[in-house]
C-alpha positions as CSV (number, residue, x, y, z in Angstrom):
1,M,-1.2,18.9,5.0
2,V,1.7,19.2,2.6
3,I,-0.6,18.8,-0.5
4,H,-2.9,21.4,1.0
5,N,-0.3,24.0,1.7
6,L,1.8,23.4,-1.4
7,F,-0.8,23.1,-4.1
8,L,-4.3,24.0,-2.9
9,K,-3.8,27.0,-0.6
10,D,-4.4,29.5,-3.4
11,L,-7.7,28.0,-4.4
12,T,-10.8,30.0,-3.6
13,K,-11.7,29.9,0.0
14,G,-14.1,27.3,1.1
15,K,-14.1,23.6,1.5
16,N,-10.9,22.9,-0.5
17,Y,-9.8,20.4,2.2
18,L,-12.0,17.8,0.4
19,L,-9.8,18.2,-2.7
20,S,-6.7,17.9,-0.4
21,L,-8.0,14.7,1.0
22,F,-8.9,13.3,-2.4
23,V,-5.4,14.0,-3.8
24,A,-3.8,12.5,-0.6
25,F,-6.1,9.4,-1.1
26,L,-4.9,9.0,-4.7
27,A,-1.3,9.5,-3.7
28,S,-1.6,6.7,-1.0
29,C,-3.2,4.3,-3.5
30,T,-0.5,5.1,-6.1
31,I,2.2,4.4,-3.5
32,A,0.6,1.0,-2.8
33,L,0.5,0.2,-6.5
34,L,4.1,1.2,-7.0
35,W,5.1,-1.0,-4.1
36,E,3.5,-4.0,-5.7
37,V,5.3,-3.2,-9.0
38,F,8.6,-2.9,-7.0
39,E,7.9,-6.4,-5.4
40,F,7.2,-7.9,-8.8
41,C,10.4,-6.4,-10.3
42,S,12.6,-7.4,-7.4
43,D,11.2,-10.9,-7.5
44,T,11.9,-11.1,-11.2
45,L,15.4,-9.6,-11.2
46,F,16.7,-11.2,-8.0
47,S,14.8,-14.5,-7.8
48,G,13.0,-13.4,-4.7
49,N,9.6,-14.3,-3.1
50,A,8.2,-10.9,-1.9
51,Q,4.9,-11.6,-3.7
52,R,4.7,-15.0,-2.0
53,F,4.3,-17.0,-5.3
54,I,6.5,-19.7,-3.9
55,P,4.5,-21.5,-1.2
56,E,6.1,-21.3,2.2
57,I,4.7,-24.6,3.5
58,E,6.5,-27.6,4.8
59,G,7.4,-30.2,2.1
60,I,7.2,-27.8,-0.8
61,Y,9.2,-24.6,0.2
62,N,12.6,-24.2,-1.5
63,G,13.9,-21.3,0.6
64,G,12.2,-18.6,-1.5
65,D,14.6,-18.8,-4.5
66,S,12.6,-18.7,-7.7
67,S,15.5,-20.0,-9.7
68,L,15.3,-23.4,-7.8
69,N,12.7,-26.1,-8.2
70,L,10.2,-26.6,-5.4
71,E,11.0,-29.3,-2.9
72,G,8.8,-32.3,-2.4
73,S,7.3,-34.9,-4.7
74,M,5.3,-33.9,-7.8
75,E,2.2,-35.3,-6.1
76,D,2.7,-32.9,-3.1
77,I,3.2,-30.0,-5.4
78,Y,0.3,-30.9,-7.6
79,N,-2.0,-31.4,-4.6
80,F,-1.1,-27.9,-3.3
81,Y,-1.6,-26.1,-6.5
82,V,-4.8,-27.9,-7.6
83,K,-6.7,-26.4,-4.7
84,P,-7.9,-22.8,-4.6
85,E,-5.5,-21.9,-1.7
86,G,-2.7,-23.1,-3.9
87,Y,-3.3,-21.4,-7.2
88,R,-4.5,-18.2,-5.5
89,Y,-1.5,-18.1,-3.1
90,A,0.4,-15.2,-4.6
91,L,-2.8,-13.3,-5.6
92,L,-4.0,-13.4,-2.0
93,D,-0.8,-11.7,-0.8
94,T,-1.0,-8.9,-3.4
95,M,-4.7,-8.3,-2.9
96,K,-4.4,-8.3,0.9
97,D,-1.8,-5.6,0.6
98,M,-3.9,-3.5,-1.8
99,I,-7.1,-3.9,0.3
100,L,-5.4,-3.0,3.5
101,C,-4.0,0.1,1.9
102,L,-7.4,1.0,0.5
103,V,-9.2,0.5,3.8
104,S,-6.7,2.3,5.9
105,T,-6.6,5.2,3.4
106,I,-10.4,5.5,3.5
107,L,-10.6,5.4,7.3
108,T,-7.8,8.0,7.6
109,S,-9.3,10.2,5.0
110,M,-12.7,10.0,6.7
111,A,-11.2,10.8,10.0
112,L,-9.3,13.8,8.6
113,G,-12.4,14.9,6.7
114,I,-14.5,15.0,9.8
115,Y,-11.7,16.8,11.7
116,C,-11.3,19.4,8.9
117,H,-15.1,19.9,8.7
118,F,-15.2,21.0,12.3
119,K,-11.9,22.9,12.4
120,S,-10.7,25.8,10.2
121,D,-7.8,25.8,7.8
122,V,-5.8,27.5,10.6
123,V,-5.1,24.0,12.0
124,F,-3.1,23.0,8.8
125,D,-1.2,26.3,8.8
126,Y,-0.4,26.0,12.5
127,L,1.0,22.5,12.1
128,I,3.1,23.3,9.1
129,C,4.4,26.6,10.7
130,K,5.1,24.8,14.0
131,E,7.1,22.1,12.1
132,N,9.1,24.7,10.2
133,K,9.9,26.6,13.4
134,L,11.2,23.3,15.0
135,T,13.4,22.4,12.1
136,N,14.9,25.9,11.7
């Protein structure tokens, strides 16, 4: 609604809600990307484990501090990382986050697109105006 009213309201009348939904879709995916960059930077700068690259399994977990060695024997650590669930541990966390964002954004965009197709642009204007009246 914000994108529609701020940027796209002056476009020629018609089905410009599709452009609004597309821009909102791109904004949502960009936020997910920036979140993953934030996780990477915070893990790097503060020795964290937001991206789950340190396995949180018994016998290997070191408390999530990337400046410390993993606990457990070298054999335990090797046996974990030699398997696909071990060497894909961090990748699965990041990709799960990105896929969930993509799926939820697609579903929300589809639902809003269907709603907008059957309703006029007055709905957007009403919601924004109503919100402005409540805050003032």
